[in-house]
DRENDO-1510 file (C-alpha; in Angstrom, 1 decimal, always signed):
<recs>
REC; n; res; u; v; w
REC; 1; MET; +8.2; -17.8; -19.1 .
REC; 2; SER; +5.7; -15.6; -17.2 .
REC; 3; LYS; +6.8; -12.3; -16.2 .
REC; 4; LEU; +7.4; -12.5; -12.5 .
REC; 5; THR; +5.3; -9.7; -10.2 .
REC; 6; GLY; +7.3; -7.1; -8.3 .
REC; 7; GLY; +5.9; -9.4; -4.8 .
REC; 8; GLU; +6.8; -12.6; -6.8 .
REC; 9; THR; +10.4; -11.1; -6.9 .
REC; 10; ALA; +10.8; -9.6; -3.4 .
REC; 11; ALA; +9.3; -13.4; -2.1 .
REC; 12; ASN; +12.0; -15.4; -3.9 .
REC; 13; ASN; +14.8; -12.5; -3.1 .
REC; 14; TYR; +13.4; -12.9; +0.7 .
REC; 15; ASP; +13.6; -16.7; +0.8 .
REC; 16; THR; +18.0; -16.4; +0.4 .
REC; 17; THR; +17.8; -13.2; +2.7 .
REC; 18; TYR; +16.5; -14.8; +5.2 .
REC; 19; LYS; +18.2; -17.8; +5.7 .
REC; 20; ARG; +21.2; -15.2; +5.3 .
REC; 21; PHE; +19.6; -13.9; +8.3 .
REC; 22; VAL; +19.2; -17.0; +10.4 .
REC; 23; ILE; +22.6; -17.9; +10.0 .
REC; 24; ALA; +24.3; -14.7; +10.7 .
REC; 25; TYR; +21.8; -14.5; +13.8 .
REC; 26; THR; +22.4; -18.1; +15.0 .
REC; 27; SER; +26.4; -17.5; +14.6 .
REC; 28; TYR; +25.9; -13.9; +16.6 .
REC; 29; ARG; +24.1; -15.8; +19.5 .
REC; 30; GLU; +26.6; -18.7; +19.5 .
REC; 31; GLY; +29.9; -16.5; +19.1 .
REC; 32; THR; +27.8; -14.1; +22.4 .
REC; 33; ARG; +27.5; -17.4; +24.4 .
REC; 34; ALA; +30.8; -18.6; +23.9 .
REC; 35; LEU; +32.4; -15.1; +24.5 .
REC; 36; ALA; +30.7; -15.0; +27.7 .
REC; 37; ASN; +32.3; -18.5; +28.8 .
REC; 38; ILE; +35.5; -16.9; +27.5 .
REC; 39; GLU; +34.9; -14.0; +30.1 .
REC; 40; ILE; +34.1; -16.0; +32.8 .
REC; 41; GLU; +37.6; -18.4; +32.6 .
REC; 42; GLN; +39.7; -14.9; +32.4 .
REC; 43; ASN; +38.0; -13.4; +34.7 .
REC; 44; PRO; +37.0; -16.2; +37.6 .
REC; 45; GLU; +36.6; -13.6; +40.4 .
REC; 46; LEU; +33.2; -12.3; +38.5 .
REC; 47; GLU; +31.7; -16.2; +39.3 .
REC; 48; ARG; +33.3; -15.9; +43.1 .
REC; 49; GLU; +31.3; -12.4; +43.4 .
REC; 50; SER; +28.2; -14.2; +42.1 .
REC; 51; TYR; +27.9; -11.1; +39.7 .
REC; 52; LEU; +28.2; -11.7; +36.0 .
REC; 53; GLY; +30.1; -9.9; +33.6 .
REC; 54; VAL; +29.6; -7.5; +30.6 .
REC; 55; PHE; +29.6; -10.5; +28.1 .
REC; 56; SER; +27.5; -12.9; +30.9 .
REC; 57; ASP; +25.4; -10.1; +31.6 .
REC; 58; TYR; +24.4; -9.6; +28.2 .
REC; 59; ALA; +24.0; -13.5; +27.3 .
REC; 60; ASP; +22.3; -13.6; +30.6 .
REC; 61; LYS; +19.6; -11.4; +29.7 .
REC; 62; GLN; +19.4; -13.2; +26.4 .
REC; 63; VAL; +18.5; -16.0; +27.8 .
REC; 64; ARG; +16.2; -15.1; +30.7 .
REC; 65; TYR; +14.1; -12.8; +28.4 .
REC; 66; ASN; +14.2; -14.8; +25.0 .
REC; 67; SER; +15.7; -12.1; +23.0 .
REC; 68; PHE; +17.6; -14.6; +21.1 .
REC; 69; GLY; +14.8; -16.4; +20.0 .
REC; 70; LYS; +12.4; -13.1; +19.3 .
REC; 71; ALA; +14.4; -11.8; +16.7 .
REC; 72; PRO; +13.8; -14.4; +13.5 .
REC; 73; ARG; +10.0; -14.2; +14.4 .
REC; 74; LYS; +10.1; -10.4; +14.3 .
REC; 75; ILE; +11.7; -10.2; +10.9 .
REC; 76; ALA; +9.8; -13.4; +9.5 .
REC; 77; GLU; +6.4; -11.5; +10.9 .
REC; 78; ALA; +7.8; -8.1; +9.2 .
REC; 79; ILE; +8.3; -9.9; +5.6 .
REC; 80; VAL; +4.7; -10.9; +5.9 .
REC; 81; GLY; +3.8; -7.7; +6.6 .
REC; 82; LEU; +5.4; -6.2; +3.7 .
REC; 83; LEU; +4.5; -9.2; +1.1 .
REC; 84; CYS; +0.8; -8.5; +2.0 .
REC; 85; ARG; +1.2; -5.0; +1.8 .
REC; 86; THR; +2.7; -5.2; -2.0 .
REC; 87; ALA; +0.0; -7.7; -2.5 .
REC; 88; ALA; -2.7; -5.0; -1.5 .
REC; 89; ARG; -1.4; -2.9; -3.7 .
REC; 90; GLU; -0.4; -5.4; -6.8 .
REC; 91; PHE; -3.9; -7.1; -6.3 .
REC; 92; ALA; -6.3; -4.4; -6.5 .
REC; 93; PRO; -8.0; -3.4; -9.7 .
REC; 94; CYS; -5.4; -1.1; -12.0 .
REC; 95; GLY; -5.6; +2.5; -11.1 .
REC; 96; CYS; -7.3; +1.9; -7.7 .
REC; 97; PRO; -6.4; +1.5; -4.0 .
REC; 98; ALA; -5.0; -1.0; -2.2 .
REC; 99; ILE; -7.6; -3.7; -1.2 .
REC; 100; GLU; -7.4; -5.4; +2.5 .
REC; 101; ILE; -5.5; -7.7; +3.6 .
REC; 102; SER; -5.5; -9.4; +6.8 .
REC; 103; THR; -1.6; -8.9; +7.9 .
REC; 104; ALA; -2.6; -10.9; +11.2 .
REC; 105; GLN; -4.4; -13.6; +9.3 .
REC; 106; TYR; -1.0; -14.6; +7.4 .
REC; 107; CYS; +1.2; -14.0; +10.1 .
REC; 108; ALA; -1.2; -16.6; +12.2 .
REC; 109; LEU; -0.1; -19.3; +9.4 .
REC; 110; PHE; +2.8; -18.5; +8.7 .
REC; 111; VAL; +4.6; -17.3; +11.6 .
REC; 112; PRO; +2.6; -19.3; +14.5 .
REC; 113; ASN; +3.1; -18.4; +17.8 .
REC; 114; GLU; +3.8; -21.9; +19.0 .
REC; 115; GLY; +6.0; -24.1; +16.7 .
REC; 116; PHE; +7.7; -21.4; +14.4 .
REC; 117; ASP; +10.7; -22.8; +12.8 .
REC; 118; PRO; +12.8; -20.4; +11.2 .
REC; 119; ALA; +14.5; -23.0; +9.2 .
REC; 120; THR; +11.6; -23.6; +7.3 .
REC; 121; PHE; +10.0; -19.9; +6.9 .
REC; 122; LYS; +9.9; -19.3; +3.2 .
REC; 123; PRO; +8.4; -16.3; +2.5 .
REC; 124; SER; +7.9; -17.5; -1.5 .
REC; 125; ASN; +5.2; -19.6; +0.3 .
REC; 126; VAL; +3.5; -17.0; +1.8 .
REC; 127; TRP; +3.6; -15.1; -1.4 .
REC; 128; ALA; +1.9; -18.3; -3.0 .
REC; 129; ALA; -0.7; -18.4; -0.6 .
REC; 130; LEU; -1.6; -14.6; -1.1 .
REC; 131; TYR; -1.7; -15.3; -5.4 .
REC; 132; ASN; -4.1; -18.3; -4.6 .
REC; 133; GLU; -6.6; -15.9; -2.4 .
REC; 134; PHE; -6.2; -12.9; -4.0 .
REC; 135; GLY; -4.3; -13.3; -7.7 .
REC; 136; GLY; -6.4; -12.9; -10.5 .
REC; 137; LYS; -9.8; -11.5; -10.6 .
REC; 138; ALA; -10.0; -12.5; -6.9 .
REC; 139; GLY; -8.2; -9.2; -5.7 .
REC; 140; ILE; -9.9; -7.1; -8.7 .
REC; 141; GLU; -13.0; -8.2; -7.5 .
REC; 142; GLN; -12.3; -7.7; -3.6 .
REC; 143; GLY; -11.3; -4.4; -5.0 .
REC; 144; TYR; -15.0; -3.6; -6.6 .
REC; 145; ARG; -17.0; -5.0; -3.8 .
REC; 146; GLU; -14.7; -2.4; -0.8 .
REC; 147; ALA; -15.7; +0.0; -3.2 .
REC; 148; ALA; -19.7; -0.5; -2.8 .
REC; 149; LYS; -19.4; -0.7; +0.6 .
REC; 150; VAL; -18.0; +2.4; +0.7 .
REC; 151; LEU; -20.3; +4.1; -1.5 .
REC; 152; ILE; -23.5; +2.2; +0.2 .
REC; 153; ASP; -22.2; +3.5; +3.2 .
REC; 154; ALA; -21.2; +6.9; +2.1 .
REC; 155; PHE; -24.8; +7.6; +0.2 .
REC; 156; GLY; -26.8; +5.8; +3.1 .
REC; 157; LEU; -27.8; +3.3; +0.7 .
REC; 158; LEU; -29.4; +0.9; +3.4 .
REC; 159; TYR; -31.2; +3.4; +5.2 .
REC; 160; HIS; -33.0; +4.0; +1.6 .
REC; 161; ARG; -32.2; +8.0; +2.1 .
REC; 162; GLU; -33.5; +9.8; -0.7 .
REC; 163; ILE; -32.3; +10.1; -3.9 .
REC; 164; LYS; -32.8; +13.5; -5.6 .
REC; 165; ARG; -33.2; +13.3; -8.8 .
REC; 166; ARG; -33.6; +16.6; -11.3 .
REC; 167; PHE; -34.1; +17.7; -14.9 .
REC; 168; ASN; -30.7; +16.4; -16.3 .
REC; 169; HIS; -29.1; +14.3; -12.7 .
REC; 170; VAL; -29.4; +12.3; -10.0 .
REC; 171; ALA; -27.9; +13.4; -6.5 .
REC; 172; LEU; -26.4; +11.7; -3.6 .
REC; 173; ASN; -25.4; +13.3; -0.5 .
REC; 174; VAL; -22.4; +12.4; +1.9 .
REC; 175; ARG; -23.4; +14.3; +5.4 .
REC; 176; VAL; -20.0; +16.4; +6.5 .
REC; 177; GLY; -18.4; +18.1; +9.9 .
REC; 178; ILE; -17.3; +21.3; +9.0 .
REC; 179; GLU; -15.5; +23.8; +11.6 .
REC; 180; THR; -13.9; +27.0; +11.7 .
REC; 181; SER; -9.9; +27.4; +11.5 .
REC; 182; PHE; -7.7; +29.0; +14.6 .
REC; 183; ASP; -6.4; +31.6; +12.5 .
REC; 184; ASN; -10.4; +32.1; +11.2 .
REC; 185; SER; -9.6; +31.6; +7.8 .
REC; 186; GLY; -12.3; +29.9; +6.6 .
REC; 187; ARG; -14.3; +26.8; +7.3 .
REC; 188; ARG; -13.0; +23.0; +6.7 .
REC; 189; LEU; -13.5; +19.6; +7.0 .
REC; 190; CYS; -13.2; +17.9; +10.2 .
REC; 191; TYR; -11.1; +15.0; +10.3 .
REC; 192; HIS; -13.8; +12.3; +10.4 .
REC; 193; SER; -15.6; +14.0; +7.3 .
REC; 194; GLN; -12.1; +14.2; +5.6 .
REC; 195; SER; -11.9; +10.5; +5.5 .
REC; 196; THR; -15.2; +9.9; +5.1 .
REC; 197; VAL; -15.3; +12.2; +1.6 .
REC; 198; ASN; -11.5; +11.0; +0.5 .
REC; 199; ASP; -12.5; +7.4; +0.9 .
REC; 200; THR; -15.9; +8.3; -1.0 .
REC; 201; LEU; -14.0; +9.7; -3.9 .
REC; 202; SER; -11.6; +6.8; -3.8 .
REC; 203; ALA; -14.2; +4.5; -4.3 .
REC; 204; LEU; -16.2; +6.3; -6.9 .
REC; 205; ARG; -12.6; +6.5; -8.7 .
REC; 206; VAL; -12.9; +2.5; -8.7 .
REC; 207; PHE; -16.5; +2.6; -10.2 .
REC; 208; GLY; -15.5; +5.0; -12.8 .
REC; 209; LEU; -12.7; +2.6; -14.1 .
REC; 210; TRP; -14.9; -0.2; -13.7 .
REC; 211; ALA; -17.7; +1.8; -16.3 .
REC; 212; GLY; -15.5; +2.6; -18.4 .
REC; 213; TYR; -13.9; +6.5; -18.0 .
REC; 214; CYS; -10.5; +6.3; -18.0 .
REC; 215; PHE; -10.5; +9.6; -16.6 .
REC; 216; PHE; -11.2; +10.4; -12.7 .
REC; 217; SER; -10.0; +13.9; -11.4 .
REC; 218; SER; -7.5; +13.0; -8.6 .
REC; 219; ARG; -9.1; +15.7; -6.0 .
REC; 220; ARG; -8.5; +15.3; -2.5 .
REC; 221; PHE; -10.0; +17.4; +0.4 .
REC; 222; GLY; -7.3; +18.3; +3.2 .
REC; 223; TYR; -7.6; +20.2; +6.5 .
REC; 224; PRO; -5.9; +23.1; +4.6 .
REC; 225; ASP; -8.3; +23.2; +2.3 .
REC; 226; PRO; -11.4; +26.2; +2.9 .
REC; 227; ILE; -15.1; +24.4; +2.1 .
REC; 228; LEU; -16.6; +27.4; +0.2 .
REC; 229; SER; -20.4; +26.6; -0.3 .
REC; 230; ARG; -22.3; +25.2; -3.4 .
REC; 231; LYS; -18.6; +25.3; -5.2 .
REC; 232; HIS; -18.5; +22.9; -8.4 .
REC; 233; TYR; -16.1; +20.1; -8.8 .
REC; 234; THR; -15.8; +18.1; -11.7 .
REC; 235; LEU; -14.8; +14.4; -11.3 .
REC; 236; ILE; -15.6; +12.3; -14.5 .
REC; 237; ASP; -15.9; +15.2; -17.8 .
REC; 238; ASP; -19.8; +15.8; -17.7 .
REC; 239; ASP; -21.0; +13.0; -16.0 .
REC; 240; LEU; -19.8; +13.4; -12.5 .
REC; 241; GLU; -19.8; +16.3; -10.4 .
REC; 242; CYS; -19.1; +17.2; -6.7 .
REC; 243; ILE; -21.0; +20.3; -5.0 .
REC; 244; THR; -19.9; +21.1; -1.1 .
REC; 245; TYR; -22.2; +22.7; +1.3 .
REC; 246; TYR; -21.4; +23.3; +4.9 .
REC; 247; SER; -23.5; +20.5; +6.2 .
REC; 248; ARG; -23.4; +17.8; +3.0 .
REC; 249; PHE; -21.4; +17.5; -0.1 .
REC; 250; GLU; -24.2; +16.4; -3.2 .
REC; 251; PHE; -22.7; +14.4; -5.9 .
REC; 252; ARG; -24.4; +14.8; -9.4 .
REC; 253; PHE; -24.5; +11.5; -11.9 .
REC; 254; THR; -26.0; +12.1; -15.1 .
REC; 255; PRO; -28.9; +9.5; -15.4 .
REC; 256; ALA; -26.3; +7.2; -17.3 .
REC; 257; LEU; -23.8; +7.1; -15.1 .
REC; 258; ALA; -26.3; +6.4; -12.4 .
REC; 259; GLU; -28.0; +3.3; -14.3 .
REC; 260; ARG; -24.0; +2.0; -14.1 .
REC; 261; LEU; -23.9; +2.7; -10.5 .
REC; 262; GLN; -26.9; +0.6; -9.7 .
REC; 263; VAL; -25.9; -2.1; -11.9 .
REC; 264; PHE; -22.4; -1.3; -9.7 .
REC; 265; ILE; -24.1; -1.8; -6.4 .
REC; 266; ALA; -26.5; -5.0; -7.0 .
REC; 267; THR; -23.4; -6.7; -8.5 .
REC; 268; TYR; -20.4; -6.2; -5.9 .
REC; 269; GLY; -22.5; -4.9; -2.8 .
REC; 270; ALA; -25.2; -7.8; -2.7 .
REC; 271; LEU; -22.8; -9.4; +0.3 .
REC; 272; LYS; -23.1; -5.4; +2.1 .
REC; 273; TYR; -27.3; -5.6; +1.8 .
REC; 274; GLU; -27.3; -9.7; +3.0 .
REC; 275; ALA; -25.4; -8.6; +6.2 .
REC; 276; ALA; -27.5; -5.6; +7.1 .
REC; 277; ALA; -30.9; -8.1; +6.2 .
</recs>
């Protein structure tokens, strides 16, 4: 018997937990309505004066705004979201960022706006669907495609931006915006450029692992980090480094690694190129 994954175990556990929630919530709903009836029986003047008491007012609002029916749906949607996030991490290439999985798509499938029945909702069915779509090589391949898309966009490969070839390396640039800190302590990446650069680093990590490199720098650039012109950062041993400038970050690849990048982009970036054609 194969060992259960973290997501599969969680889904199986939620099968039981959600059933218990539905039972407890149904009991609470019925109990609240029963208390409202008792309150009216014990205090007839409430009904005569045309206003409701504490429990009857609460039960009336629950019915009026359909709050009793919303909780099982919201809990089910939260479980679907948790399983989607778990699958996004679990099915991604090992050591790589989470892949993209649409929670809205799976909520629409398993927690529809019309006809949702809490009694038949099973989180294990959600996980089975996630596994069928992203399990095995499917999630890994998607992770590679997402990384290729980021690199194509970051390096401007769709626009045939010049690829600078120097004596012993290939240079690819990511354009950045720099702003001066409020306390004049140095220059920093603007928020949008932080996201672009860090997404590029994450995508390069995916590429590096695909290319067989076990080590990739965990370097990230945050707002507190000052940017110095012409500072060098090693990313993959002697094969890839990043040089920071005030208008761009230059990524220098050895010719051998640049060839591997070309194969990676050609293999997993085809859909990006086709979409732009």
